[in-house]
N, C-alpha and C positions, 0 to 999 in steps of 0.2 A: 277580828276582821280578816277576811281572806283576800289574797292577791293572786292574779293569774300571771304565771311566768311560763313562756313557751307552751301555752295551751294547757297548763297544769295548775289547779287551784291549790294554794298553800296558805298556811296560817301566817298572819302578819306579825304575830308576837314572837317569832323565832329570832334568835340573835342575828344581828346584822352581818357578822362575819360568816355565819353559816349560809345566810341568804345570798350573799354575794357569790360564794363558792358554788352554790346550787345553780344560780343563774348562769354562771360561766359554763358549768357542765352541760346544762340544758341547751345553751346556745351552740356549743360544740357538736352535740348530737344532732341538733336540727340542721346545722351547717353541713354535716356529713351526709345527711339524708338528701339535702338539696343538691350536693355534688353528685350523688348517685343518680339523681333525676336529670342531670344535664345531658345533652345529646353527645353521642360518641365523638371522638377526635376525628379530624379530617384524615382520610385515607391517603396513603402514599401514591403519588401519580407518576413520579420519575425516580429512577435509581441510577446513580452513577457507579459503575463497576470498574475498579482498577484491578486488572488481572496480573497474575504472575504464575510461577511454576507451581507453587504449593500454598500460597497465601493470597487471599482476595479481600479487598477493602470495599465496603458498601457504604454509599452515601445516599439516603433517601430523603426526598422533599415532597411536600404536598402541592396542591394546585396554586397556592399563593407564593410558593418558593421557600416556605419555612422548613427548616431542617427537622425531620421527624425520626431519623434513624442514622446511626453511625455504628458500624459493626465490622469486625474482622473475622473472616471465615477461613477454615482450612479447605483444601481441595475436595475432600469427601463430604463436606457440609454444604457445599454450594447448591447442588441440585436439590437437596432436601429443603433448604431454605426457600428456593423459588417455587417448589411444589406447593408449599403452604402459603406463599405470598399471593395476594390477589393480583389479577392481571394489571400490568402497568407498563410503562415505557422504560426499557433498560438501555442505557447508553454506554458504550465502551470505546476505548481508543482502538483504532484499526492497526493493531500490531500483531505479534505472533500469537497464534491460536485464537484470535478474536473471531474469525469466521466459524471456527468449530463451536465455540460457546454461543455464538449467535444462532446457529442452527439448533443447538440443544435447547436454548431458552425459548426460541420460537415454537418448538414442539410442545413446550409447556403452556403455551397460550399467551406469552408476553410479546409485546412489540419491541423489537430489538433494532437499534440504530448504531452504526459505527461512524465515528468522527475521526477525521484526519489528525495526525499528531501536530501538524503545523497550526491547526485551528485552536489548539489548547494552550499554546505558548503565551498569548496575551493574558490568560487567566491564572497562570501559575504564580504563586507568591515567590518573590525574589528572595533567595537565601533561606527558604524553608521548603525543602524537598522531602516529602514522605508520602506514603500510600494514601493517607487520609486527605492530604491536601490535593493530591492528584485526582481522587474520586470526586471531591468537591468541585474542582476545576472542570471536570467532565460535565457535571450537572449545569454549571454556570455557562459553559460554552454551548451546550445543547439547547439552552433556553433562549438563545439569540435567534432572531428571525432570519437573519441573513446567513446562517451557518449552512454548510453543505455537507451532506452525509455520504458515506462510502457504501455502495451496494454490497450486500452479502453474497459471497460466491458459493456455489454449490460444490458438492464433492467432486463431480466430474471436472469442473474448471480447475479446482485446486490440484487434481491429479495431473492435468496437462502442465500446469505451472510447476509442479514438482519435477517433471521431465526437463523443462527448460532450466530450472535452477541446477539440476544435476549436470546437465550438459555444459552450462556456463562454468561450473566449478571445474569440470574436467578440462575444458579448453584453457582455463587459466593455469591449471597445473601443467598442462602440456607446454604452454608457452614458457613457463618457468623452467621446465626441464630442458627445453630446447636452448634457452639462453645459457643455462648452466653448462650444457655440453659445448656450446660454442666458446664460452669463456675458458673452459678447461683446455680445449683444443688450441685456442689462440696462444696460451702460455707456451706451447711447443711449436708455434709457427704454422699451424694448420688452420686454414679458413675456407669457407665455402659461401656462395651467394645466399641471399635471404630466402626464406621459405621453409615450411615444415617438411616438405618433400626432399629437401637437400640434405637431411640428416643421414640418410643412407649413404650418400656420397661422402659425407664427413667421416662416417665410420670406416668406409673403404680406405680413405687416406690415412686415418689413424692406424689401422691395422697394418698398412703397408709401410709405415714409417718406423724404421728400426731404432731411431734415436729416442723415441718416446718410451719411458720406463714402463715396466709391466704393471706397476701399481696404478699409473695414470690410465693405461688402456683398460684395466679392470673397472675403474670408476666410470669412465666414459661409456663403456659397454653396458654396465648396469643401468645407467641413466637411459641409454637408448632402448634397452629391453622394457623398462618401465614406461617409456614414452609410447612404445608400440602397443602396450596393454591399454594405455589411456585412449589411443586412437581407436581401438576396437570398441571400447566402451562408448566413445563419442558416436561412432557409427550406429551402434545399437539404439542409443537415445534418439538420434536424428531420424532413424527409420520410423520410430513410433510417432515422432512429431510430424513427419511428412504425411504419415497415414491419417493423422488427425486433420491436417490442413486439407487433405483431399476429400474428407467426408464432412467437414464443417462448412455450412453454406456461407457464413460470413468470411471465413478464411479463404474460400475459393474466390470470392469477389475481390478481396484484398490482394490476392496473388496476381490479379490482372494488371496491377499498377507497376510500371517499370521501376525497378530498384527494390521491390518488395518480393522476396522469395517465400517459400513455404514456411520456413522457420519464423521469419518476422510476422507473416500473416497469422500463423498459429498463436504466437505470443500475444498479438494485439487482440485477436478474437477471444482468447481465454482471459485476458486481463480486463478488457473493457466490457463490463456486464451490461450497462445501459448507456448507449451513446446519446440518448436524449438529454442526459444531464448536462451535456455541453451544448449551449444554445448556438454557438457559432464555431466555425472552423478555427478561428484564432484562439478560442478558449481551449480547444483540444490541443493545439500546438503549444499554448502556454502551459498546459498541464504536463506536457512532456518536457518542458524547459527549453524549448527551441525558439523562444522570442527574446529580444534584447532586454537587458536589465535597464530600468529607467531611473534616472537621477535628475528629474526635471524640477525646476523652480522658477518663480517669477515669470511665468509664461514662456520660458525657454526650454525647449525639448533637448534633453541630453540622453542619448542611448549608448549603452556599453556592450559588454559581452553578453552572451546568452545566460539565462538564469540557471540552467542545469537543474531545474526542479523536477519533481515527479519521478516517473519510472525510468531509472537509469538504463536498464537493459533494452527497453524499446527504443530509447533515444540512441543508444550505441548502435543498434542494428540498423536504424534508419540512416544514421550517418555513414555506416559502412556501405549500405546499399546506394546512397547518394554518391559515395566515392567511386563505386564501380560505374555508375552512370556518367560521371564526369569524364572518365577515360573513354567512354563510348559515345560522347556527345555528338561527334560527326555523323554517326549513323542513326541518331535518334530522330525519326521523322514525325514530329508532333509539335504542338504549340509550346510545350514545356521544353522540348529539345531546342527549338529556335531561340527561346528566351535564354537557355543555358549557353548556347554558342555566342549569343550577343554579349553576354555579361562576362564571359571568361577572359577576353582580352583586357577588360577594364578593372578586374578585381582579382585578388589572390585566389588560388585554387581552393584553399581550405575554407575561406570565407564563402565562396560559391557553393562548396559542398554542404555547409551548414544551412545556407539559404535554401538549397534544393531539398534538404531533409525537412525543413519547415514546410515547404510546398508539398512534399509527399505526405506529411502528416495531415495537412488540410484536405488533400485529395482523398486520403483514407477516411476522414470524417464524412466527406460528401458521399463516398461509396457506401459507408455503413448507414448513414442517415436516410438516403434515398433508396437503399437496397438495390443498387444497380452496379454493374461492372464498370470498369474504367473505359472511357471513350476518348481515345487519343486525339481524334480530330473532330469530335462532336457529332459524328455520324453513326454508323452502325456499331452496335456494342460488340466488344470482343468476347469470344467464348470464355466463360468462367472456368478456368482449370488451373490447378497448382502445378508449378514446375517440378519436374522430377528431381 
């Protein structure tokens, strides 16, 4: 008698042990053929990319969120990998070199999104910090509907921001040198009023004082010479920044706002790629960290100090500009000037300064959103030009 096993006719009089083994072998072969006929696996739709200097971690998921790929790549392997990868969404943390890689991967046909570091914190595993976990957290955060992404900056914008970063560094070093000079001179009883321009007067007093040792004079003179070199570098960078403020349309509008000069206007114009991401003026001020920190509960509103979140350099320049306007409040003929003069007798000067910086940020949002210059009295627009 014959039997059919897996579509094959065999003799039924074979030993039972051989028949069982044969049936298992045929089933395995048939199963492998069925597996080959199955549809291909779901393609990768999103990749979380954790970047570093030389090592990159990749975490790929499909449209259902299932993990399809985990891989670590060297720097020279990254572009080769994405050239072979089908077009998908690549999400990275908006940190160092992220804008560079975003432009590179966009050129390869991928959709690149940058996510703010603060948006990743809720998705990081506590006590488990490594590149693979960070890449997975990037994918998890990017899949949320309410997440906000950072626009990718172009090369020209990053070039202007490089000028601002270099100038800020030199200003910081100049301040450190000036404080060091004043401290050393104070040890020998020589002091001068505040201000970077008073350092020449300080050097004159130090050179004329015969009681100061030669070694101390040499140290102070060396710091003064280095400080003058820094001043020349700062002036060079500022000239380039002012030139950008005069040629950029957005920066020219921002420069019409009292308290915002060409340096602040240039920095805001180069940093804020898309002002439409901020739906209201308060959102823009909150992004700069100029709104009070809330600790409200049980229906009771408790407001504290400002959050100091977001771009520190823009916030610092706005506060400095507001400080200068507080000193000139009496001559500020506008609605904001009247508000400033009315609040100064009732509040501390520093509190008023921060409040004015908040108001200046909101005015800047309105100027960029409506693409108009600042109107001090709501009448005829002021000519858009950057201060020299």
